[in-house]
Every structure is written in C-alpha cells, then in structure tokens.
C-alpha positions as CSV (number, residue, x, y, z in Angstrom):
1,M,14.0,4.1,-53.4
2,T,14.4,0.6,-54.8
3,L,12.1,-2.3,-54.6
4,I,14.5,-4.1,-52.0
5,E,14.4,-1.1,-49.7
6,L,10.7,-0.9,-49.9
7,G,10.4,-4.6,-49.1
8,F,12.7,-4.3,-46.2
9,G,10.8,-1.2,-44.9
10,A,7.5,-3.1,-45.2
11,I,9.0,-6.1,-43.4
12,A,10.4,-4.0,-40.6
13,G,7.0,-2.2,-40.2
14,I,5.1,-5.4,-39.9
15,I,7.6,-6.7,-37.3
16,I,7.3,-3.5,-35.3
17,I,3.5,-3.4,-35.5
18,G,3.4,-7.1,-34.4
19,A,5.6,-6.3,-31.4
20,L,3.5,-3.3,-30.4
21,I,0.3,-5.5,-30.5
22,F,2.0,-8.1,-28.4
23,L,3.2,-5.6,-25.8
24,I,-0.1,-3.9,-25.6
25,G,-2.0,-7.0,-25.4
26,L,0.1,-8.8,-22.7
27,P,-1.3,-6.8,-19.8
28,F,-4.8,-7.5,-20.8
29,K,-4.1,-11.2,-21.1
30,I,-2.5,-11.3,-17.7
31,I,-5.6,-9.5,-16.2
32,W,-8.0,-11.8,-18.0
33,N,-6.1,-14.9,-16.8
34,S,-6.2,-13.5,-13.3
35,I,-10.0,-13.1,-13.5
36,I,-10.4,-16.6,-14.8
37,G,-8.2,-17.8,-12.0
38,A,-10.1,-15.9,-9.3
39,V,-13.3,-17.5,-10.6
40,I,-11.8,-21.0,-10.5
41,L,-10.7,-20.4,-6.9
42,W,-14.1,-19.2,-6.0
43,L,-15.7,-22.3,-7.4
44,V,-13.2,-24.5,-5.6
45,N,-14.1,-22.7,-2.3
46,L,-17.7,-23.3,-3.1
47,T,-17.2,-27.1,-3.0
48,G,-16.0,-26.8,0.7
49,L,-13.3,-29.4,0.1
50,V,-10.4,-26.9,0.4
51,A,-10.2,-23.3,1.5
52,I,-8.0,-21.1,-0.6
53,K,-7.8,-17.3,0.1
54,I,-8.5,-15.6,-3.1
55,T,-5.6,-13.1,-3.7
56,F,-4.2,-11.7,-6.9
57,I,-1.1,-13.9,-6.7
58,H,-3.2,-17.1,-6.2
59,A,-5.6,-16.0,-9.0
60,L,-2.5,-15.3,-11.3
61,I,-1.0,-18.7,-10.5
62,V,-4.3,-20.5,-11.3
63,G,-5.0,-18.3,-14.4
64,V,-1.6,-18.8,-15.9
65,F,-0.9,-22.5,-15.1
66,G,-4.5,-23.7,-15.0
67,V,-5.4,-27.0,-13.3
68,P,-1.8,-28.0,-12.5
69,G,-1.3,-24.6,-10.9
70,L,-4.5,-25.0,-8.9
71,I,-3.4,-28.4,-7.7
72,L,0.1,-27.2,-6.8
73,L,-1.4,-24.4,-4.9
74,I,-3.7,-26.6,-3.0
75,I,-0.8,-28.9,-2.1
76,Y,1.4,-26.0,-1.0
77,L,-1.1,-24.2,1.0
78,N,-2.5,-27.2,2.8
79,Y,0.7,-29.2,3.4
80,F,3.8,-26.8,3.3
81,K,2.5,-23.8,4.8
C-alpha cells in the first residue's frame, strides 16, 4: 500500500464518519428544536395576547425558524385560518 492510497483511505474514512455523525445527530437536533419551539409557544400563550395550539408541527416551525416562524405562525393562525 502506497502513501497516496493510505491518504485517500484516511480522507474517505473521515468523510464517512462525518456523514454518519451528521445523520445520527439530525433527529436529535429536530427533537431539540421542537422542544424549544414548544416552550416558546407556551410562553407566548402565557402572555394572553394570542392563543396558539401547541402541536408538534407548530413547535417544529417555531423551533426551526425561530422568531420569524413564530410571527408568521401567529399571522397565519389569526388572519388566514
């Protein structure tokens, strides 16, 4: 085995490990963002200004898109639905 083959093998291994770490971590990131989104929706509901039903989809929207997602969700649920 030459040094070039060893280098290509090491690079391929690093890429594969990075891809696996990304694919394994992605569901946890989605779940974490959904939990944070549900907490934000709960806090918004505590204010009493708007009432948003806390569902997984709503929590995911707020968790992924943050404050702009929350604002768009409030606009959509109060004015278009």
